[in-house]
PDB file of the backbone (N, CA, C, O) and the ligand in Angstrom, with CONECT records:
HET     ZN  A 101       1
ATOM      1  N   MET A   1       0.847  -1.208   0.000  1.00  0.00           N
ATOM      2  CA  MET A   1       0.000   0.000   0.000  1.00  0.00           C
ATOM      3  C   MET A   1       0.879   1.253   0.000  1.00  0.00           C
ATOM      4  O   MET A   1       0.572   2.236  -0.675  1.00  0.00           O
ATOM      5  N   MET A   2       1.997   1.207   0.781  1.00  0.00           N
ATOM      6  CA  MET A   2       2.912   2.341   0.779  1.00  0.00           C
ATOM      7  C   MET A   2       3.525   2.514  -0.611  1.00  0.00           C
ATOM      8  O   MET A   2       3.682   3.638  -1.088  1.00  0.00           O
ATOM      9  N   GLN A   3       3.873   1.393  -1.261  1.00  0.00           N
ATOM     10  CA  GLN A   3       4.523   1.469  -2.568  1.00  0.00           C
ATOM     11  C   GLN A   3       3.519   1.652  -3.698  1.00  0.00           C
ATOM     12  O   GLN A   3       3.776   2.395  -4.645  1.00  0.00           O
ATOM     13  N   THR A   4       2.375   0.976  -3.603  1.00  0.00           N
ATOM     14  CA  THR A   4       1.462   0.935  -4.741  1.00  0.00           C
ATOM     15  C   THR A   4       0.405   2.029  -4.685  1.00  0.00           C
ATOM     16  O   THR A   4      -0.188   2.371  -5.708  1.00  0.00           O
ATOM     17  N   HIS A   5       0.160   2.589  -3.481  1.00  0.00           N
ATOM     18  CA  HIS A   5      -0.931   3.540  -3.275  1.00  0.00           C
ATOM     19  C   HIS A   5      -2.266   2.954  -3.729  1.00  0.00           C
ATOM     20  O   HIS A   5      -3.147   3.668  -4.210  1.00  0.00           O
ATOM     21  N   ARG A   6      -2.391   1.647  -3.566  1.00  0.00           N
ATOM     22  CA  ARG A   6      -3.649   0.987  -3.886  1.00  0.00           C
ATOM     23  C   ARG A   6      -3.933  -0.022  -2.775  1.00  0.00           C
ATOM     24  O   ARG A   6      -3.034  -0.736  -2.330  1.00  0.00           O
ATOM     25  N   CYS A   7      -5.179  -0.076  -2.336  1.00  0.00           N
ATOM     26  CA  CYS A   7      -5.548  -0.985  -1.258  1.00  0.00           C
ATOM     27  C   CYS A   7      -5.514  -2.424  -1.764  1.00  0.00           C
ATOM     28  O   CYS A   7      -6.111  -2.727  -2.798  1.00  0.00           O
ATOM     29  N   PRO A   8      -4.811  -3.333  -1.037  1.00  0.00           N
ATOM     30  CA  PRO A   8      -4.763  -4.735  -1.468  1.00  0.00           C
ATOM     31  C   PRO A   8      -6.064  -5.478  -1.214  1.00  0.00           C
ATOM     32  O   PRO A   8      -6.263  -6.579  -1.728  1.00  0.00           O
ATOM     33  N   LYS A   9      -6.945  -4.889  -0.429  1.00  0.00           N
ATOM     34  CA  LYS A   9      -8.188  -5.577  -0.080  1.00  0.00           C
ATOM     35  C   LYS A   9      -9.324  -5.229  -1.032  1.00  0.00           C
ATOM     36  O   LYS A   9     -10.042  -6.113  -1.499  1.00  0.00           O
ATOM     37  N   CYS A  10      -9.485  -3.941  -1.319  1.00  0.00           N
ATOM     38  CA  CYS A  10     -10.639  -3.536  -2.119  1.00  0.00           C
ATOM     39  C   CYS A  10     -10.237  -2.851  -3.421  1.00  0.00           C
ATOM     40  O   CYS A  10     -11.099  -2.573  -4.255  1.00  0.00           O
ATOM     41  N   GLY A  11      -8.929  -2.568  -3.618  1.00  0.00           N
ATOM     42  CA  GLY A  11      -8.482  -1.967  -4.868  1.00  0.00           C
ATOM     43  C   GLY A  11      -8.639  -0.467  -4.932  1.00  0.00           C
ATOM     44  O   GLY A  11      -8.308   0.132  -5.956  1.00  0.00           O
ATOM     45  N   SER A  12      -9.131   0.167  -3.877  1.00  0.00           N
ATOM     46  CA  SER A  12      -9.292   1.612  -3.873  1.00  0.00           C
ATOM     47  C   SER A  12      -7.939   2.310  -3.905  1.00  0.00           C
ATOM     48  O   SER A  12      -6.968   1.817  -3.332  1.00  0.00           O
ATOM     49  N   GLU A  13      -7.876   3.449  -4.571  1.00  0.00           N
ATOM     50  CA  GLU A  13      -6.651   4.252  -4.569  1.00  0.00           C
ATOM     51  C   GLU A  13      -6.783   5.451  -3.636  1.00  0.00           C
ATOM     52  O   GLU A  13      -5.961   6.367  -3.676  1.00  0.00           O
ATOM     53  N   ASP A  14      -7.805   5.445  -2.807  1.00  0.00           N
ATOM     54  CA  ASP A  14      -8.043   6.527  -1.854  1.00  0.00           C
ATOM     55  C   ASP A  14      -7.335   6.177  -0.546  1.00  0.00           C
ATOM     56  O   ASP A  14      -7.961   5.722   0.411  1.00  0.00           O
ATOM     57  N   ILE A  15      -6.007   6.399  -0.525  1.00  0.00           N
ATOM     58  CA  ILE A  15      -5.173   5.974   0.596  1.00  0.00           C
ATOM     59  C   ILE A  15      -4.681   7.202   1.355  1.00  0.00           C
ATOM     60  O   ILE A  15      -4.191   8.158   0.754  1.00  0.00           O
ATOM     61  N   LEU A  16      -4.816   7.168   2.679  1.00  0.00           N
ATOM     62  CA  LEU A  16      -4.300   8.246   3.514  1.00  0.00           C
ATOM     63  C   LEU A  16      -3.038   7.778   4.220  1.00  0.00           C
ATOM     64  O   LEU A  16      -2.973   6.652   4.713  1.00  0.00           O
ATOM     65  N   ARG A  17      -2.020   8.662   4.268  1.00  0.00           N
ATOM     66  CA  ARG A  17      -0.832   8.403   5.091  1.00  0.00           C
ATOM     67  C   ARG A  17      -1.006   9.142   6.408  1.00  0.00           C
ATOM     68  O   ARG A  17      -1.145  10.365   6.420  1.00  0.00           O
ATOM     69  N   VAL A  18      -0.999   8.414   7.512  1.00  0.00           N
ATOM     70  CA  VAL A  18      -1.228   9.002   8.829  1.00  0.00           C
ATOM     71  C   VAL A  18       0.046   8.884   9.636  1.00  0.00           C
ATOM     72  O   VAL A  18       0.348   7.808  10.152  1.00  0.00           O
ATOM     73  N   PRO A  19       0.815   9.980   9.760  1.00  0.00           N
ATOM     74  CA  PRO A  19       2.067   9.902  10.505  1.00  0.00           C
ATOM     75  C   PRO A  19       1.832   9.911  12.001  1.00  0.00           C
ATOM     76  O   PRO A  19       0.770  10.306  12.482  1.00  0.00           O
ATOM     77  N   ASP A  20       2.838   9.471  12.717  1.00  0.00           N
ATOM     78  CA  ASP A  20       2.830   9.593  14.168  1.00  0.00           C
ATOM     79  C   ASP A  20       2.790  11.068  14.546  1.00  0.00           C
ATOM     80  O   ASP A  20       3.409  11.899  13.881  1.00  0.00           O
ATOM     81  N   ASP A  21       2.075  11.391  15.598  1.00  0.00           N
ATOM     82  CA  ASP A  21       2.031  12.759  16.095  1.00  0.00           C
ATOM     83  C   ASP A  21       2.991  12.882  17.272  1.00  0.00           C
ATOM     84  O   ASP A  21       2.710  12.351  18.346  1.00  0.00           O
ATOM     85  N   PRO A  22       4.121  13.573  17.095  1.00  0.00           N
ATOM     86  CA  PRO A  22       5.128  13.612  18.172  1.00  0.00           C
ATOM     87  C   PRO A  22       4.657  14.352  19.408  1.00  0.00           C
ATOM     88  O   PRO A  22       5.275  14.242  20.467  1.00  0.00           O
ATOM     89  N   ARG A  23       3.558  15.115  19.289  1.00  0.00           N
ATOM     90  CA  ARG A  23       3.075  15.837  20.474  1.00  0.00           C
ATOM     91  C   ARG A  23       2.285  14.923  21.390  1.00  0.00           C
ATOM     92  O   ARG A  23       2.061  15.257  22.553  1.00  0.00           O
ATOM     93  N   ARG A  24       1.863  13.783  20.888  1.00  0.00           N
ATOM     94  CA  ARG A  24       1.051  12.870  21.695  1.00  0.00           C
ATOM     95  C   ARG A  24       1.916  11.740  22.208  1.00  0.00           C
ATOM     96  O   ARG A  24       2.318  10.860  21.447  1.00  0.00           O
ATOM     97  N   HIS A  25       2.197  11.765  23.484  1.00  0.00           N
ATOM     98  CA  HIS A  25       3.059  10.736  24.040  1.00  0.00           C
ATOM     99  C   HIS A  25       2.392   9.381  24.043  1.00  0.00           C
ATOM    100  O   HIS A  25       3.077   8.361  23.972  1.00  0.00           O
ATOM    101  N   ALA A  26       1.102   9.343  24.121  1.00  0.00           N
ATOM    102  CA  ALA A  26       0.402   8.069  24.251  1.00  0.00           C
ATOM    103  C   ALA A  26      -0.139   7.566  22.919  1.00  0.00           C
ATOM    104  O   ALA A  26      -0.947   6.638  22.885  1.00  0.00           O
ATOM    105  N   SER A  27       0.304   8.175  21.821  1.00  0.00           N
ATOM    106  CA  SER A  27      -0.287   7.785  20.548  1.00  0.00           C
ATOM    107  C   SER A  27      -0.017   6.322  20.260  1.00  0.00           C
ATOM    108  O   SER A  27       1.059   5.794  20.544  1.00  0.00           O
ATOM    109  N   GLY A  28      -0.981   5.711  19.711  1.00  0.00           N
ATOM    110  CA  GLY A  28      -1.217   4.295  19.571  1.00  0.00           C
ATOM    111  C   GLY A  28      -0.074   3.337  19.364  1.00  0.00           C
ATOM    112  O   GLY A  28       0.305   2.630  20.298  1.00  0.00           O
ATOM    113  N   ASN A  29       0.489   3.287  18.178  1.00  0.00           N
ATOM    114  CA  ASN A  29       1.156   2.060  17.774  1.00  0.00           C
ATOM    115  C   ASN A  29       2.660   2.183  17.718  1.00  0.00           C
ATOM    116  O   ASN A  29       3.323   1.320  17.143  1.00  0.00           O
ATOM    117  N   ASN A  30       3.211   3.216  18.290  1.00  0.00           N
ATOM    118  CA  ASN A  30       4.654   3.348  18.234  1.00  0.00           C
ATOM    119  C   ASN A  30       5.312   2.261  19.063  1.00  0.00           C
ATOM    120  O   ASN A  30       4.734   1.745  20.019  1.00  0.00           O
ATOM    121  N   ILE A  31       6.537   1.925  18.673  1.00  0.00           N
ATOM    122  CA  ILE A  31       7.276   0.873  19.345  1.00  0.00           C
ATOM    123  C   ILE A  31       8.350   1.525  20.206  1.00  0.00           C
ATOM    124  O   ILE A  31       9.096   2.387  19.741  1.00  0.00           O
ATOM    125  N   TYR A  32       8.417   1.109  21.454  1.00  0.00           N
ATOM    126  CA  TYR A  32       9.381   1.683  22.372  1.00  0.00           C
ATOM    127  C   TYR A  32      10.518   0.704  22.595  1.00  0.00           C
ATOM    128  O   TYR A  32      10.298  -0.447  22.972  1.00  0.00           O
ATOM    129  N   THR A  33      11.747   1.176  22.356  1.00  0.00           N
ATOM    130  CA  THR A  33      12.906   0.317  22.554  1.00  0.00           C
ATOM    131  C   THR A  33      13.496   0.503  23.940  1.00  0.00           C
ATOM    132  O   THR A  33      14.461  -0.173  24.296  1.00  0.00           O
ATOM    133  N   SER A  34      12.936   1.406  24.723  1.00  0.00           N
ATOM    134  CA  SER A  34      13.381   1.598  26.091  1.00  0.00           C
ATOM    135  C   SER A  34      12.188   2.070  26.891  1.00  0.00           C
ATOM    136  O   SER A  34      11.336   2.788  26.368  1.00  0.00           O
ATOM    137  N   THR A  35      12.113   1.679  28.146  1.00  0.00           N
ATOM    138  CA  THR A  35      11.047   2.177  28.993  1.00  0.00           C
ATOM    139  C   THR A  35      11.446   3.483  29.664  1.00  0.00           C
ATOM    140  O   THR A  35      10.637   4.104  30.353  1.00  0.00           O
ATOM    141  N   LEU A  36      12.702   3.904  29.462  1.00  0.00           N
ATOM    142  CA  LEU A  36      13.214   5.031  30.227  1.00  0.00           C
ATOM    143  C   LEU A  36      12.963   6.377  29.562  1.00  0.00           C
ATOM    144  O   LEU A  36      12.793   7.378  30.258  1.00  0.00           O
ATOM    145  N   THR A  37      12.936   6.426  28.260  1.00  0.00           N
ATOM    146  CA  THR A  37      12.874   7.718  27.606  1.00  0.00           C
ATOM    147  C   THR A  37      12.054   7.658  26.338  1.00  0.00           C
ATOM    148  O   THR A  37      12.119   6.683  25.589  1.00  0.00           O
ATOM    149  N   LEU A  38      11.288   8.697  26.103  1.00  0.00           N
ATOM    150  CA  LEU A  38      10.485   8.769  24.892  1.00  0.00           C
ATOM    151  C   LEU A  38      11.354   8.940  23.652  1.00  0.00           C
ATOM    152  O   LEU A  38      10.894   8.726  22.530  1.00  0.00           O
ATOM    153  N   ALA A  39      12.619   9.330  23.858  1.00  0.00           N
ATOM    154  CA  ALA A  39      13.511   9.484  22.716  1.00  0.00           C
ATOM    155  C   ALA A  39      13.773   8.153  22.041  1.00  0.00           C
ATOM    156  O   ALA A  39      14.241   8.109  20.904  1.00  0.00           O
ATOM    157  N   GLN A  40      13.471   7.058  22.743  1.00  0.00           N
ATOM    158  CA  GLN A  40      13.677   5.739  22.156  1.00  0.00           C
ATOM    159  C   GLN A  40      12.461   5.259  21.363  1.00  0.00           C
ATOM    160  O   GLN A  40      12.382   4.098  20.961  1.00  0.00           O
ATOM    161  N   LYS A  41      11.538   6.157  21.152  1.00  0.00           N
ATOM    162  CA  LYS A  41      10.323   5.769  20.439  1.00  0.00           C
ATOM    163  C   LYS A  41      10.604   5.601  18.946  1.00  0.00           C
ATOM    164  O   LYS A  41      11.283   6.429  18.339  1.00  0.00           O
ATOM    165  N   VAL A  42      10.088   4.546  18.372  1.00  0.00           N
ATOM    166  CA  VAL A  42      10.195   4.329  16.939  1.00  0.00           C
ATOM    167  C   VAL A  42       8.822   4.609  16.313  1.00  0.00           C
ATOM    168  O   VAL A  42       7.858   3.892  16.582  1.00  0.00           O
ATOM    169  N   PRO A  43       8.737   5.649  15.479  1.00  0.00           N
ATOM    170  CA  PRO A  43       7.421   5.989  14.938  1.00  0.00           C
ATOM    171  C   PRO A  43       6.947   4.968  13.920  1.00  0.00           C
ATOM    172  O   PRO A  43       7.717   4.472  13.096  1.00  0.00           O
ATOM    173  N   VAL A  44       5.659   4.668  14.000  1.00  0.00           N
ATOM    174  CA  VAL A  44       5.022   3.751  13.062  1.00  0.00           C
ATOM    175  C   VAL A  44       4.023   4.543  12.231  1.00  0.00           C
ATOM    176  O   VAL A  44       3.090   5.143  12.766  1.00  0.00           O
ATOM    177  N   ILE A  45       4.226   4.540  10.922  1.00  0.00           N
ATOM    178  CA  ILE A  45       3.364   5.287  10.024  1.00  0.00           C
ATOM    179  C   ILE A  45       2.226   4.377   9.565  1.00  0.00           C
ATOM    180  O   ILE A  45       2.451   3.225   9.193  1.00  0.00           O
ATOM    181  N   ARG A  46       1.017   4.902   9.594  1.00  0.00           N
ATOM    182  CA  ARG A  46      -0.133   4.114   9.171  1.00  0.00           C
ATOM    183  C   ARG A  46      -0.640   4.570   7.815  1.00  0.00           C
ATOM    184  O   ARG A  46      -0.656   5.762   7.510  1.00  0.00           O
ATOM    185  N   TYR A  47      -1.046   3.622   7.021  1.00  0.00           N
ATOM    186  CA  TYR A  47      -1.696   3.900   5.742  1.00  0.00           C
ATOM    187  C   TYR A  47      -3.113   3.353   5.832  1.00  0.00           C
ATOM    188  O   TYR A  47      -3.319   2.160   6.053  1.00  0.00           O
ATOM    189  N   VAL A  48      -4.088   4.242   5.659  1.00  0.00           N
ATOM    190  CA  VAL A  48      -5.481   3.880   5.848  1.00  0.00           C
ATOM    191  C   VAL A  48      -6.208   3.959   4.512  1.00  0.00           C
ATOM    192  O   VAL A  48      -6.132   4.973   3.818  1.00  0.00           O
ATOM    193  N   CYS A  49      -6.910   2.892   4.153  1.00  0.00           N
ATOM    194  CA  CYS A  49      -7.745   2.891   2.959  1.00  0.00           C
ATOM    195  C   CYS A  49      -9.086   3.521   3.302  1.00  0.00           C
ATOM    196  O   CYS A  49      -9.786   3.068   4.207  1.00  0.00           O
ATOM    197  N   CYS A  50      -9.436   4.582   2.561  1.00  0.00           N
ATOM    198  CA  CYS A  50     -10.721   5.226   2.807  1.00  0.00           C
ATOM    199  C   CYS A  50     -11.865   4.450   2.162  1.00  0.00           C
ATOM    200  O   CYS A  50     -13.035   4.723   2.431  1.00  0.00           O
ATOM    201  N   GLY A  51     -11.532   3.504   1.327  1.00  0.00           N
ATOM    202  CA  GLY A  51     -12.571   2.707   0.681  1.00  0.00           C
ATOM    203  C   GLY A  51     -13.164   1.670   1.612  1.00  0.00           C
ATOM    204  O   GLY A  51     -14.384   1.522   1.686  1.00  0.00           O
ATOM    205  N   CYS A  52     -12.296   0.942   2.335  1.00  0.00           N
ATOM    206  CA  CYS A  52     -12.802  -0.166   3.150  1.00  0.00           C
ATOM    207  C   CYS A  52     -12.328  -0.106   4.600  1.00  0.00           C
ATOM    208  O   CYS A  52     -12.817  -0.864   5.438  1.00  0.00           O
ATOM    209  N   GLY A  53     -11.376   0.790   4.910  1.00  0.00           N
ATOM    210  CA  GLY A  53     -10.914   0.900   6.285  1.00  0.00           C
ATOM    211  C   GLY A  53      -9.712   0.055   6.623  1.00  0.00           C
ATOM    212  O   GLY A  53      -9.275   0.037   7.774  1.00  0.00           O
ATOM    213  N   TYR A  54      -9.166  -0.645   5.649  1.00  0.00           N
ATOM    214  CA  TYR A  54      -7.970  -1.454   5.892  1.00  0.00           C
ATOM    215  C   TYR A  54      -6.807  -0.551   6.296  1.00  0.00           C
ATOM    216  O   TYR A  54      -6.644   0.536   5.741  1.00  0.00           O
ATOM    217  N   VAL A  55      -5.993  -1.000   7.268  1.00  0.00           N
ATOM    218  CA  VAL A  55      -4.862  -0.211   7.762  1.00  0.00           C
ATOM    219  C   VAL A  55      -3.590  -1.033   7.645  1.00  0.00           C
ATOM    220  O   VAL A  55      -3.547  -2.204   8.023  1.00  0.00           O
ATOM    221  N   GLU A  56      -2.557  -0.394   7.113  1.00  0.00           N
ATOM    222  CA  GLU A  56      -1.226  -0.982   7.078  1.00  0.00           C
ATOM    223  C   GLU A  56      -0.305  -0.135   7.927  1.00  0.00           C
ATOM    224  O   GLU A  56      -0.501   1.076   8.028  1.00  0.00           O
ATOM    225  N   GLU A  57       0.694  -0.745   8.538  1.00  0.00           N
ATOM    226  CA  GLU A  57       1.619   0.001   9.388  1.00  0.00           C
ATOM    227  C   GLU A  57       3.045  -0.231   8.906  1.00  0.00           C
ATOM    228  O   GLU A  57       3.419  -1.339   8.522  1.00  0.00           O
ATOM    229  N   TRP A  58       3.847   0.866   8.937  1.00  0.00           N
ATOM    230  CA  TRP A  58       5.212   0.786   8.446  1.00  0.00           C
ATOM    231  C   TRP A  58       6.142   1.559   9.372  1.00  0.00           C
ATOM    232  O   TRP A  58       5.814   2.655   9.828  1.00  0.00           O
ATOM    233  N   VAL A  59       7.298   0.979   9.643  1.00  0.00           N
ATOM    234  CA  VAL A  59       8.422   1.735  10.188  1.00  0.00           C
ATOM    235  C   VAL A  59       9.231   2.165   8.978  1.00  0.00           C
ATOM    236  O   VAL A  59       9.938   1.357   8.376  1.00  0.00           O
ATOM    237  N   GLU A  60       9.127   3.445   8.619  1.00  0.00           N
ATOM    238  CA  GLU A  60       9.611   3.865   7.312  1.00  0.00           C
ATOM    239  C   GLU A  60      11.119   4.101   7.276  1.00  0.00           C
ATOM    240  O   GLU A  60      11.758   3.821   6.262  1.00  0.00           O
ATOM    241  N   ALA A  61      11.692   4.604   8.351  1.00  0.00           N
ATOM    242  CA  ALA A  61      13.097   5.009   8.299  1.00  0.00           C
ATOM    243  C   ALA A  61      14.013   3.816   8.555  1.00  0.00           C
ATOM    244  O   ALA A  61      13.861   3.132   9.567  1.00  0.00           O
ATOM    245  N   PRO A  62      14.963   3.556   7.651  1.00  0.00           N
ATOM    246  CA  PRO A  62      15.904   2.440   7.879  1.00  0.00           C
ATOM    247  C   PRO A  62      16.651   2.566   9.196  1.00  0.00           C
ATOM    248  O   PRO A  62      16.929   1.554   9.841  1.00  0.00           O
ATOM    249  N   SER A  63      16.987   3.799   9.617  1.00  0.00           N
ATOM    250  CA  SER A  63      17.712   3.962  10.879  1.00  0.00           C
ATOM    251  C   SER A  63      16.859   3.490  12.050  1.00  0.00           C
ATOM    252  O   SER A  63      17.379   2.953  13.028  1.00  0.00           O
ATOM    253  N   GLN A  64      15.543   3.693  11.947  1.00  0.00           N
ATOM    254  CA  GLN A  64      14.657   3.228  13.022  1.00  0.00           C
ATOM    255  C   GLN A  64      14.559   1.705  13.026  1.00  0.00           C
ATOM    256  O   GLN A  64      14.459   1.083  14.083  1.00  0.00           O
ATOM    257  N   ARG A  65      14.588   1.116  11.837  1.00  0.00           N
ATOM    258  CA  ARG A  65      14.559  -0.344  11.783  1.00  0.00           C
ATOM    259  C   ARG A  65      15.841  -0.933  12.363  1.00  0.00           C
ATOM    260  O   ARG A  65      15.816  -1.999  12.978  1.00  0.00           O
ATOM    261  N   ASP A  66      16.966  -0.236  12.167  1.00  0.00           N
ATOM    262  CA  ASP A  66      18.211  -0.691  12.791  1.00  0.00           C
ATOM    263  C   ASP A  66      18.088  -0.658  14.305  1.00  0.00           C
ATOM    264  O   ASP A  66      18.572  -1.558  14.991  1.00  0.00           O
ATOM    265  N   ARG A  67      17.446   0.369  14.824  1.00  0.00           N
ATOM    266  CA  ARG A  67      17.267   0.452  16.270  1.00  0.00           C
ATOM    267  C   ARG A  67      16.407  -0.708  16.778  1.00  0.00           C
ATOM    268  O   ARG A  67      16.678  -1.275  17.837  1.00  0.00           O
ATOM    269  N   LEU A  68      15.373  -1.052  16.016  1.00  0.00           N
ATOM    270  CA  LEU A  68      14.531  -2.173  16.421  1.00  0.00           C
ATOM    271  C   LEU A  68      15.326  -3.482  16.421  1.00  0.00           C
ATOM    272  O   LEU A  68      15.156  -4.325  17.302  1.00  0.00           O
ATOM    273  N   ARG A  69      16.197  -3.636  15.418  1.00  0.00           N
ATOM    274  CA  ARG A  69      16.993  -4.861  15.346  1.00  0.00           C
ATOM    275  C   ARG A  69      17.920  -4.960  16.552  1.00  0.00           C
ATOM    276  O   ARG A  69      18.101  -6.038  17.118  1.00  0.00           O
ATOM    277  N   ARG A  70      18.509  -3.819  16.944  1.00  0.00           N
ATOM    278  CA  ARG A  70      19.393  -3.843  18.105  1.00  0.00           C
ATOM    279  C   ARG A  70      18.611  -4.138  19.387  1.00  0.00           C
ATOM    280  O   ARG A  70      19.106  -4.826  20.280  1.00  0.00           O
ATOM    281  N   ALA A  71      17.386  -3.612  19.469  1.00  0.00           N
ATOM    282  CA  ALA A  71      16.627  -3.767  20.697  1.00  0.00           C
ATOM    283  C   ALA A  71      15.998  -5.150  20.829  1.00  0.00           C
ATOM    284  O   ALA A  71      15.907  -5.694  21.930  1.00  0.00           O
ATOM    285  N   PHE A  72      15.563  -5.718  19.703  1.00  0.00           N
ATOM    286  CA  PHE A  72      14.783  -6.950  19.769  1.00  0.00           C
ATOM    287  C   PHE A  72      15.395  -8.111  19.012  1.00  0.00           C
ATOM    288  O   PHE A  72      14.933  -9.246  19.135  1.00  0.00           O
ATOM    289  N   GLY A  73      16.439  -7.838  18.224  1.00  0.00           N
ATOM    290  CA  GLY A  73      16.970  -8.864  17.344  1.00  0.00           C
ATOM    291  C   GLY A  73      17.801  -9.919  18.079  1.00  0.00           C
ATOM    292  O   GLY A  73      18.312 -10.848  17.454  1.00  0.00           O
TER     293      GLY A  73
HETATM  294 ZN    ZN A 101      -9.639  -0.845   0.838  1.00  0.00          ZN2+
END
């Protein structure tokens, strides 16, 4: 969905990119690599299909994926 801009479920091209909001500490789906500091937060970007409501989630930045590998790999 991030690459194709087309929903894999219903075929709609009405896709919204919903970034993490850094002002909201409790925002939903971010991954925390440390319990000590919010600076360790890895933002998860959501792609929402307006046609059917399907949601995909992506950690977009390679540097953030490296952090996840170090924390959980
Ligand atoms: Zn859809």
